Backbone bond lengths (Angstrom), bond angles and torsions (degrees), N, CA, C in turn:
res aa  C-N    CA-C-N  psi(-1)  N-CA   C-N-CA  omega(-1)  CA-C   N-CA-C  phi
1 M - - - 1.453 - - 1.520 106.97 -
2 G 1.341 115.93 130.96 1.460 121.15 -176.35 1.512 112.20 -85.14
3 K 1.301 114.29 175.69 1.459 121.65 177.23 1.522 109.91 -67.37
4 K 1.312 115.13 145.09 1.466 122.35 174.27 1.519 106.26 -105.49
5 L 1.332 115.71 132.81 1.454 120.70 -175.45 1.524 110.65 -129.83
6 A 1.326 115.34 144.10 1.459 121.46 175.16 1.522 108.05 -119.00
7 V 1.321 116.45 132.72 1.455 122.98 177.39 1.524 106.51 -102.52
8 Y 1.336 116.17 138.53 1.457 119.77 -178.25 1.526 110.84 -136.19
9 D 1.338 115.01 157.42 1.464 119.88 -179.95 1.528 110.44 -89.65
10 I 1.315 117.81 -176.19 1.460 120.86 -175.74 1.530 112.98 -66.32
11 N 1.339 116.90 -17.65 1.464 120.91 177.42 1.527 112.67 -91.96
12 G 1.328 116.67 -1.58 1.458 120.60 -179.61 1.515 114.21 91.08
13 N 1.333 117.08 -0.04 1.464 120.23 179.31 1.519 109.78 -73.44
14 I 1.320 116.72 129.72 1.464 120.89 179.31 1.521 108.14 -72.55
15 T 1.332 115.24 127.69 1.461 120.55 -176.51 1.523 113.52 -110.86
16 A 1.345 117.07 -18.56 1.470 119.45 -178.64 1.528 109.40 -165.55
17 F 1.330 114.37 160.41 1.463 121.91 174.89 1.520 108.43 -125.36
18 Y 1.306 115.76 145.09 1.465 120.98 178.89 1.512 109.35 -137.24
19 D 1.304 113.72 152.59 1.458 123.54 173.88 1.528 103.81 -122.62
20 N 1.323 117.88 121.60 1.463 118.70 -172.29 1.527 113.62 -66.40
21 I 1.324 117.71 -3.56 1.466 120.12 177.10 1.536 109.94 -102.43
22 D 1.338 116.96 -58.42 1.467 121.40 -176.28 1.521 113.23 -80.31
23 S 1.302 117.46 -33.01 1.469 121.12 -179.33 1.528 108.35 -141.83
24 P 1.328 115.00 82.74 1.464 118.51 -177.58 1.531 111.48 -63.38
25 I 1.299 114.66 146.24 1.452 121.05 -179.18 1.525 109.77 -75.05
26 P 1.327 117.79 133.87 1.466 120.01 177.67 1.532 110.59 -62.22
27 A 1.308 116.29 145.62 1.467 121.61 -176.61 1.522 111.97 -61.92
28 S 1.328 118.50 -27.82 1.457 121.68 -176.01 1.533 113.80 -79.16
29 V 1.335 117.40 -8.89 1.459 121.08 -175.61 1.523 110.06 -79.83
30 T 1.332 114.89 132.43 1.461 121.50 174.92 1.518 108.30 -115.98
31 N 1.308 117.49 -176.90 1.467 122.33 -179.41 1.531 110.81 55.55
32 V 1.310 115.33 67.08 1.462 122.42 -177.81 1.522 108.86 -125.68
33 I 1.332 115.42 138.38 1.463 119.44 171.00 1.514 108.57 -127.39
34 E 1.315 115.23 151.27 1.457 120.68 174.77 1.525 107.56 -86.86
35 I 1.328 115.17 137.24 1.461 120.45 178.67 1.525 109.11 -127.27
36 T 1.322 115.38 159.46 1.462 120.48 -179.28 1.526 110.04 -77.36
37 Q 1.319 115.49 167.28 1.463 120.93 176.76 1.527 109.99 -59.97
38 A 1.324 117.16 -42.36 1.471 121.40 179.86 1.534 110.19 -63.23
39 Q 1.332 117.02 -43.30 1.461 120.22 178.13 1.528 110.84 -63.97
40 W 1.327 116.26 -40.71 1.464 121.80 178.14 1.532 109.91 -56.50
41 Q 1.324 115.46 -49.95 1.468 119.78 -177.94 1.533 111.15 -64.40
42 T 1.324 116.68 -39.64 1.463 120.15 179.48 1.523 110.65 -66.75
43 C 1.319 116.57 -44.81 1.471 120.45 -178.92 1.523 111.69 -63.45
44 V 1.318 116.20 -40.27 1.464 120.42 -179.27 1.530 110.54 -70.69
45 S 1.339 117.46 -37.43 1.468 120.16 -177.94 1.529 112.37 -81.57
46 E 1.332 117.89 -18.06 1.466 121.88 179.91 1.535 109.90 -127.41
47 P 1.328 117.72 64.60 1.469 119.31 -177.81 1.525 111.35 -60.40
48 G 1.322 115.20 142.68 1.453 120.77 179.15 1.514 114.29 83.51
49 Q 1.326 117.43 -2.99 1.463 121.07 -177.87 1.525 112.69 -98.94
50 W 1.329 116.44 -1.19 1.458 120.46 -176.16 1.518 110.59 -132.95
51 Y 1.339 115.80 151.41 1.454 121.56 176.67 1.521 107.89 -150.47
52 V 1.324 116.72 176.20 1.454 121.15 179.62 1.525 108.04 -110.52
53 A 1.322 115.37 126.38 1.465 122.05 177.66 1.513 108.43 -130.68
54 S 1.295 116.89 128.14 1.474 122.28 179.50 1.527 111.56 52.24
55 G 1.330 116.00 39.25 1.447 121.13 176.17 1.522 115.66 76.20
56 A 1.340 117.31 11.64 1.467 120.40 -179.67 1.527 110.05 -131.88
57 L 1.312 114.91 153.65 1.458 120.99 177.88 1.529 108.81 -71.02
58 A 1.322 116.61 134.24 1.464 121.47 179.58 1.523 108.72 -139.37
59 Q 1.313 115.33 149.06 1.459 119.74 178.24 1.529 109.06 -84.70
60 V 1.329 115.50 139.58 1.457 121.13 176.88 1.524 107.13 -64.02
61 P 1.338 117.39 127.84 1.465 118.63 -179.38 1.525 110.78 -66.79
62 P 1.318 117.04 151.45 1.465 118.72 177.75 1.524 109.55 -64.41
63 P 1.314 116.43 152.20 1.473 118.73 -179.33 1.529 111.00 -65.11
64 T 1.313 115.44 149.36 1.459 120.74 176.90 1.528 109.14 -76.87
65 A 1.318 115.80 167.17 1.467 120.34 177.08 1.526 109.98 -59.72
66 A 1.325 117.12 -38.80 1.470 120.53 179.07 1.527 111.04 -65.06
67 Q 1.342 117.19 -39.41 1.463 120.41 178.56 1.526 110.57 -67.03
68 L 1.322 117.00 -41.44 1.467 120.57 178.17 1.527 110.63 -62.68
69 L 1.335 116.80 -42.20 1.456 120.74 178.76 1.526 110.44 -63.83
70 A 1.328 116.85 -45.10 1.467 120.40 179.78 1.525 111.17 -62.10
71 T 1.315 117.41 -40.67 1.469 121.24 178.13 1.524 110.42 -64.59
72 A 1.331 117.00 -44.37 1.467 120.92 178.95 1.528 110.30 -62.41
73 Q 1.333 116.87 -41.83 1.465 120.30 179.17 1.519 111.24 -63.17
74 S 1.312 116.42 -43.62 1.465 120.38 179.35 1.525 110.95 -63.30
75 T 1.318 116.45 -46.32 1.468 121.41 179.91 1.523 111.19 -61.75
76 Q 1.335 116.30 -45.24 1.463 120.20 -177.86 1.525 110.95 -66.70
77 T 1.323 117.15 -37.08 1.463 120.69 178.17 1.523 110.61 -63.29
78 V 1.323 116.91 -41.98 1.464 120.74 177.25 1.531 109.79 -62.17
79 E 1.330 117.04 -44.88 1.469 120.38 -179.37 1.526 111.81 -64.28
80 L 1.323 116.89 -41.58 1.466 120.25 179.44 1.532 111.02 -67.04
81 T 1.321 116.73 -39.36 1.457 120.88 178.62 1.528 110.38 -62.82
82 Q 1.329 116.70 -41.72 1.467 119.82 178.49 1.526 110.69 -68.02
83 A 1.330 117.14 -39.81 1.464 120.33 177.88 1.522 110.87 -62.30
84 C 1.324 116.50 -39.75 1.471 120.57 177.29 1.528 110.44 -63.32
85 A 1.332 116.44 -46.79 1.464 120.49 179.08 1.527 110.86 -59.55
86 N 1.323 116.25 -41.42 1.474 120.37 178.09 1.525 111.17 -64.48
87 A 1.338 116.10 -40.57 1.464 119.92 179.99 1.526 110.78 -64.06
88 I 1.319 116.35 -42.94 1.472 120.60 -177.55 1.528 110.81 -57.30
89 I 1.316 117.26 -39.75 1.470 119.87 -177.82 1.528 113.39 -95.82
90 S 1.352 116.66 10.63 1.472 119.75 -177.61 1.525 113.44 -86.68
91 G 1.318 117.06 -6.50 1.458 120.04 -178.62 1.519 110.90 109.82
92 F 1.318 115.81 161.82 1.463 121.93 -176.80 1.527 108.33 -151.05
93 T 1.312 115.24 168.65 1.461 121.44 -178.90 1.519 109.66 -108.06
94 S 1.323 114.88 141.35 1.464 120.82 175.67 1.525 109.13 -139.97
95 N 1.327 114.88 144.75 1.470 121.29 175.25 1.523 111.52 -100.00
96 A 1.316 117.68 23.00 1.469 122.57 -175.63 1.528 112.91 -57.49
97 L 1.319 117.48 -29.96 1.473 121.15 -178.65 1.535 111.60 -95.78
98 G 1.319 117.46 10.52 1.457 120.65 177.30 1.512 114.24 102.06
99 S 1.312 117.15 -17.23 1.465 121.42 173.68 1.531 107.21 -145.81
100 A 1.301 116.22 172.26 1.471 120.59 -174.02 1.535 111.46 -71.29
101 Y 1.322 115.14 124.34 1.454 123.58 172.83 1.524 107.34 -125.79
102 I 1.312 115.68 148.49 1.459 120.73 176.23 1.525 107.89 -98.22
103 Y 1.326 115.12 133.15 1.466 121.71 179.88 1.528 108.93 -117.83
104 P 1.319 116.79 140.83 1.466 119.33 175.63 1.530 109.25 -73.11
105 S 1.337 116.95 158.52 1.466 117.62 -175.94 1.525 114.50 -141.63
106 T 1.325 115.95 32.93 1.465 117.10 171.45 1.524 107.53 -65.94
107 V 1.303 117.12 170.99 1.463 120.68 179.86 1.530 110.53 -58.06
108 T 1.315 117.66 -40.08 1.469 121.39 178.21 1.527 110.61 -64.41
109 D 1.335 116.43 -42.75 1.469 120.22 178.32 1.527 110.78 -61.66
110 Q 1.330 116.94 -42.72 1.461 120.66 179.18 1.529 110.70 -61.18
111 A 1.324 116.34 -42.85 1.469 120.15 178.70 1.523 110.59 -62.70
112 N 1.330 117.25 -43.51 1.473 120.69 179.36 1.521 110.86 -62.99
113 Q 1.334 117.00 -43.04 1.465 120.47 179.87 1.527 110.87 -63.04
114 N 1.325 116.73 -42.10 1.465 120.22 178.50 1.527 111.60 -66.15
115 T 1.320 117.45 -36.20 1.463 121.32 178.38 1.521 110.40 -63.21
116 V 1.323 116.76 -47.56 1.470 120.44 179.83 1.535 109.57 -66.28
117 A 1.326 117.80 -37.67 1.476 121.30 178.95 1.523 111.83 -64.84
118 D 1.339 117.38 -27.65 1.464 121.72 178.93 1.530 112.77 -85.91
119 C 1.311 116.42 -11.37 1.474 120.32 -174.93 1.541 109.65 -91.03
120 P 1.330 118.25 123.30 1.472 120.59 -178.71 1.535 113.88 -56.68
121 S 1.329 116.65 -29.98 1.473 118.86 -179.11 1.526 112.59 -90.17
122 G 1.349 117.79 1.06 1.463 119.81 -178.29 1.507 110.71 72.28
123 G 1.319 116.65 -151.83 1.457 120.52 179.23 1.515 111.47 166.15
124 L 1.316 114.15 -170.68 1.459 120.85 -177.60 1.529 110.45 -90.52
125 L 1.330 114.92 136.04 1.466 120.75 173.84 1.523 109.03 -128.46
126 W 1.289 114.78 142.99 1.453 123.05 178.70 1.521 108.03 -78.01
127 C 1.336 116.83 126.68 1.461 120.56 178.18 1.520 109.14 -156.59
128 E 1.323 114.20 169.41 1.468 120.51 -173.97 1.512 109.86 -131.28
129 S 1.323 114.84 139.56 1.455 121.45 173.49 1.522 107.66 -141.63
130 N 1.312 116.23 128.29 1.474 122.40 179.43 1.520 112.16 53.31
131 G 1.325 116.35 39.37 1.458 121.19 176.49 1.517 115.41 83.40
132 A 1.328 118.25 -2.02 1.465 121.15 -177.89 1.529 109.80 -106.30
133 W 1.338 116.06 112.53 1.463 121.58 176.71 1.520 108.55 -87.52
134 A 1.317 115.39 138.48 1.470 119.93 178.35 1.527 109.48 -162.28
135 F 1.357 114.75 159.04 1.455 119.80 169.82 1.524 106.00 -81.17
136 R 1.314 115.79 124.15 1.453 119.84 -179.55 1.523 109.00 -121.36
137 Q 1.334 114.68 141.94 1.464 120.41 179.15 1.523 109.64 -67.77
138 H 1.334 115.68 135.86 1.462 123.16 176.74 1.529 107.69 -129.77
139 T 1.312 116.11 135.61 1.461 119.10 170.38 1.533 107.29 -71.60
140 Q 1.310 116.64 169.35 1.463 119.34 177.54 1.531 109.91 -59.33
141 A 1.328 117.30 -43.02 1.468 121.24 -179.86 1.532 110.68 -62.71
142 Q 1.329 117.43 -40.43 1.461 120.32 178.14 1.527 110.90 -65.95
143 A 1.321 116.98 -42.45 1.464 120.77 178.00 1.524 110.42 -63.80
144 Q 1.338 116.94 -38.24 1.461 120.15 176.65 1.529 110.40 -64.87
145 A 1.329 116.88 -35.67 1.470 120.71 176.49 1.530 110.61 -66.39
146 V 1.336 117.34 -36.18 1.471 121.19 175.87 1.530 109.46 -62.69
147 V 1.326 116.75 -45.94 1.465 121.04 179.17 1.533 110.24 -62.09
148 T 1.319 117.02 -40.42 1.464 121.11 177.29 1.525 110.61 -63.29
149 S 1.328 116.90 -40.45 1.471 120.43 177.40 1.525 110.70 -63.26
150 F 1.332 115.77 -40.39 1.468 118.40 177.72 1.525 110.43 -64.22
151 A 1.323 117.28 -43.35 1.468 120.49 179.77 1.532 110.29 -59.46
152 S 1.312 116.36 -39.08 1.467 120.45 177.30 1.529 110.34 -64.23
153 W 1.336 117.15 -44.18 1.464 122.21 177.76 1.528 110.24 -60.80
154 L 1.315 115.89 -46.84 1.457 121.82 178.74 1.528 111.01 -57.16
155 N 1.340 115.87 -47.54 1.461 120.17 -179.23 1.523 112.13 -65.52
156 H 1.326 117.61 -36.94 1.470 120.29 176.31 1.532 110.47 -63.14
157 C 1.327 116.06 -44.37 1.473 119.81 179.67 1.529 110.56 -63.06
158 Q 1.327 115.94 -47.31 1.456 119.66 -178.74 1.532 111.84 -64.75
159 S 1.317 117.23 -39.76 1.470 120.62 178.01 1.522 111.14 -63.60
160 Q 1.325 115.68 -40.28 1.460 118.96 178.12 1.524 110.30 -65.21
161 L 1.327 116.97 -40.94 1.463 119.88 178.23 1.529 110.89 -59.93
162 I 1.323 116.52 -43.47 1.467 119.99 178.76 1.529 110.52 -61.55
163 A 1.318 116.81 -45.57 1.472 120.39 -179.69 1.526 111.47 -63.28
164 L 1.325 116.83 -44.70 1.467 119.93 -179.52 1.525 111.58 -67.66
165 T 1.330 117.06 -38.74 1.462 120.45 178.47 1.527 110.32 -64.61
166 T 1.312 116.65 -38.54 1.468 120.19 176.25 1.526 110.30 -61.77
167 K 1.331 116.88 -43.53 1.471 120.36 177.20 1.522 111.06 -61.08
168 V 1.328 116.32 -42.91 1.470 120.45 179.26 1.526 109.98 -60.76
169 N 1.313 116.28 -46.32 1.464 120.47 -176.01 1.519 113.55 -70.38
170 T 1.322 117.64 -20.69 1.468 120.35 178.86 1.520 112.48 -102.23
171 A 1.319 117.97 -4.18 1.468 121.09 177.60 1.525 109.34 -65.07
172 T 1.313 115.78 148.14 1.464 119.93 -175.52 1.524 113.60 -111.69
173 S 1.325 117.07 4.24 1.465 119.13 176.72 1.526 109.39 -144.78
174 V 1.316 115.03 156.45 1.463 120.72 177.96 1.528 109.69 -61.41
175 D 1.326 117.77 -42.58 1.471 120.68 179.30 1.525 111.32 -59.86
176 A 1.338 116.47 -41.96 1.465 119.84 179.50 1.526 110.40 -64.61
177 V 1.321 117.38 -40.41 1.472 121.50 178.20 1.523 110.19 -62.28
178 E 1.319 116.53 -48.04 1.471 121.08 -176.04 1.531 112.34 -69.30
179 A 1.326 118.07 -18.14 1.458 121.35 179.03 1.532 112.14 -80.19
180 I 1.320 116.95 -12.37 1.470 121.23 -179.58 1.529 108.23 -83.15
181 A 1.319 116.10 117.16 1.471 120.35 -174.10 1.515 111.34 -130.49
182 W 1.318 114.38 154.23 1.462 121.75 177.31 1.506 110.30 -80.91
183 V 1.307 116.51 134.75 1.461 123.69 169.01 1.521 104.47 -135.82
184 N 1.324 117.08 128.37 1.462 119.13 -177.64 1.516 110.65 -54.49
185 P 1.342 116.48 133.32 1.490 119.35 -178.17 1.513 111.65 -68.64
């Protein structure tokens, strides 16, 4: 059985493993330590859990409570931001036609709504009432009311994201962070 070797970078992170019989180490490689068969098996079965410190193999210490909290906060913020983005393009309600209609709000839908709102003669907008989707005629004023309704929806979503992100950033435990969830406003 040949020597087992671990190659590491300047920060001590293990970057490769070599066996001087089956996979000889290239001559140009520096920062190498010899490790035991048991260490080899542990390092290979638990990647990312080991590093080199002062020329010896060492196990990565478990994260501190502060590190776990920071990771949870970062993860939750990403999830809330994505939920907000999804909500913004999920559609909104407007009473522009005199009663509640649902309008789509993807980027293309927003552009179409703004185009009709800018047109003096108005135009057709895609909307839904009682489960029936159709292109319905809108005057310019009605289309502008649709755009205003979307802006209100957008602002509600963004305001909720700010409030939830503030809660996440001030939470003092991982459980408290993970309990903060998006619900469409």
